[in-house]
C-alpha positions in Angstrom: 5.9 -50.2 26.6 3.5 -47.3 27.9 1.8 -45.5 25.0 0.3 -42.1 24.7 -2.9 -41.0 22.7 -2.5 -38.5 20.1 -2.3 -35.1 20.9 -5.3 -33.1 20.5 -5.3 -30.7 18.0 -7.1 -27.2 18.1 -10.7 -27.1 16.2 -10.1 -26.5 12.9 -10.7 -22.3 11.6 -11.6 -20.7 8.6 -8.8 -19.1 7.1 -9.5 -15.2 8.2 -7.2 -12.6 8.3 -5.7 -12.0 11.4 -7.3 -8.2 11.5 -9.9 -8.0 9.4 -9.9 -4.3 8.5 -6.1 -4.3 7.1 -6.5 -6.5 4.3 -4.0 -6.4 1.5 -5.3 -3.9 -1.4 -3.5 -3.4 -4.6 -2.4 -0.4 -4.7 -3.7 2.3 -7.2 -0.2 4.5 -7.1 0.1 8.1 -7.5 -3.6 8.2 -9.2 -5.0 6.7 -5.6 -2.6 9.2 -3.4 -4.3 11.9 -6.1 -7.5 11.0 -5.7 -7.4 10.5 -1.3 -6.0 14.3 -1.4 -8.5 15.6 -3.5 -11.5 13.8 -1.3 -10.0 14.9 2.3 -7.7 17.9 2.9 -7.0 17.0 6.1 -5.1 13.9 4.9 -1.8 13.2 6.2 0.4 11.1 3.9 3.1 9.9 5.7 5.0 7.3 3.5 5.1 8.1 -0.4 8.5 7.1 -1.4 7.4 3.6 -2.9 5.4 5.6 -5.3 8.7 7.3 -6.8 10.2 5.1 -9.4 12.3 6.0 -12.7 8.7 6.2 -14.8 7.4 8.7 -12.5 10.5 10.8 -12.4 10.7 10.5 -15.9 7.1 11.9 -16.5 7.6 14.9 -14.3 10.6 15.9 -15.7 9.5 15.9 -19.0 5.8 17.0 -18.2 7.9 20.5 -16.9 7.7 23.7 -18.9 11.4 23.9 -20.7 11.5 27.4 -19.8 10.5 26.9 -16.3 14.0 27.8 -14.8 14.4 31.3 -16.2 13.9 34.4 -14.8 
């Protein structure tokens, strides 16, 4: 029976990120959004819905003035 040698493997490589500039960072939530907006007034936010949760909505609701809707 004719045998075949083992397949050649790729050289071992370091475990690098596929795109070095896009490493996963821990989100700082709305505080981070607020700080970024203060630092750069030309910054455009495109996706903020993931920061909205029940805790954020309740906090916003309870921080409203009680007479804000009155004329």
